[in-house]
C-alpha positions in Angstrom: 91.9 101.0 123.1 89.5 98.8 120.4 87.7 96.2 121.4 86.6 93.4 119.5 82.8 94.8 119.4 83.8 98.0 118.1 85.9 96.3 114.6 83.3 96.6 111.4 84.4 94.4 109.0 84.3 95.5 105.2 84.2 93.2 102.2 86.3 94.0 99.3 86.6 92.3 95.9 90.0 92.3 93.6 90.3 91.3 90.3 93.8 89.3 89.7 93.8 89.6 85.8 97.5 90.4 84.9 98.3 91.5 88.9 101.8 90.0 89.9 101.3 87.8 92.5 103.6 89.0 95.1 102.5 92.6 94.7 98.8 91.5 95.0 99.3 88.9 98.1 101.1 92.0 100.1 98.2 94.3 99.4 95.4 91.5 100.2 97.5 90.2 103.2 97.7 94.4 104.7 93.9 94.3 104.5 93.1 91.1 105.8 95.3 91.7 108.8 93.9 95.5 109.3 97.0 97.3 109.1 95.4 100.0 106.5 93.2 101.0 109.4 93.9 103.6 112.0 92.8 101.3 114.9 95.2 98.5 114.1 96.0 96.6 117.2 98.4 93.4 117.0 95.9 91.4 119.1 92.8 91.8 117.7 91.6 91.3 114.3 90.8 94.4 112.9 90.8 93.1 109.3 88.2 93.2 106.3 86.6 90.4 103.7 88.7 90.4 100.5 87.4 88.5 97.4 89.9 87.4 94.9 88.4 86.9 91.4 90.0 85.7 88.4 93.1 83.7 90.1 94.3 81.9 87.1 95.2 85.0 85.2 97.7 86.0 88.0 101.1 86.5 86.6 104.5 85.6 87.8 107.6 87.3 87.4 111.0 85.8 86.2 111.5 82.2 85.9 109.2 81.5 88.8 106.8 79.8 86.6 108.9 77.1 85.7 111.3 76.8 88.9 109.0 77.4 91.8 108.0 74.4 93.4 105.5 73.5 96.3 106.2 71.2 99.1 103.4 69.4 101.5 103.6 66.4 103.3 101.3 63.7 103.5 102.2 62.5 107.3 103.1 59.1 106.1 106.6 58.0 105.7 108.1 59.1 102.4 105.0 60.9 102.1 106.7 64.4 100.3 104.4 65.6 97.5 105.8 68.1 95.0 104.0 70.4 92.7 105.3 73.0 90.5 103.5 76.5 90.0 102.9 76.0 86.4 101.1 72.6 87.1 99.4 74.5 90.1 98.0 77.0 88.4 96.5 74.5 85.7 94.7 72.2 88.1 94.0 75.1 91.4 94.6 78.5 90.6 93.3 79.6 93.7 96.1 77.8 96.0 98.9 80.0 94.1 97.2 82.9 95.7 96.3 81.3 98.9 99.7 80.1 99.6 101.8 83.6 99.0 99.2 85.3 101.2 99.0 82.7 103.9 102.7 83.1 104.2 102.6 86.8 104.9 100.0 86.6 107.8 100.5 85.7 111.5 101.4 81.9 112.0 99.2 82.1 114.9 95.5 81.6 115.9 94.8 85.2 115.1 96.5 84.6 111.4 94.1 81.4 111.0 91.3 83.6 111.4 92.4 86.8 109.3 93.0 84.1 106.6 89.3 82.7 106.7 88.4 86.1 105.8 90.1 85.4 102.3 87.9 84.4 99.5 89.5 83.2 95.9 87.8 82.4 92.8 88.7 81.0 89.8 86.5 82.7 87.4 85.3 86.4 87.4 82.1 85.9 89.5 81.4 85.3 93.1 78.8 84.4 95.4 79.3 87.6 97.6 77.6 90.0 95.7 75.0 90.5 98.8 78.0 92.0 100.8 78.4 94.7 98.3 81.9 94.7 98.4 84.1 97.7 97.2 86.6 97.4 94.9 90.4 97.5 96.1 93.2 99.1 94.2 96.2 97.1 93.8 99.3 98.9 92.4 98.9 98.5 88.6 101.2 95.5 87.0 104.1 97.0 85.6 105.1 96.0 82.0 108.1 93.7 81.2 110.9 95.8 79.3 
């Protein structure tokens, strides 16, 4: 059995340039939850840290850029706020990737702990060079035919 002290969290960096959002999110969620490891257990955080760069260059397929809408509620009566993916990518490109990955993690205390190990940045640079992150390979994006 694996215990909390046996787990060593590695650091990975992913370049989101021209990556399809869903394929990128599934690969990153798998690494965050630790399911890529042989010692994965469902009750411990065995996952690794993931740094995603170039968030504004992620790609969506089909008509999702025009049709997909994110909703949130302020908590006040009539406080439903909606924003399209197109507008959100311009204003806060990190949130598109974060929302896709958050939905693929468990909706529990463990999932919130795993999500905190995700770092998403707009540009190509990040402040985590001291951790010496390894490059994480995501399946290559398919070209539209």
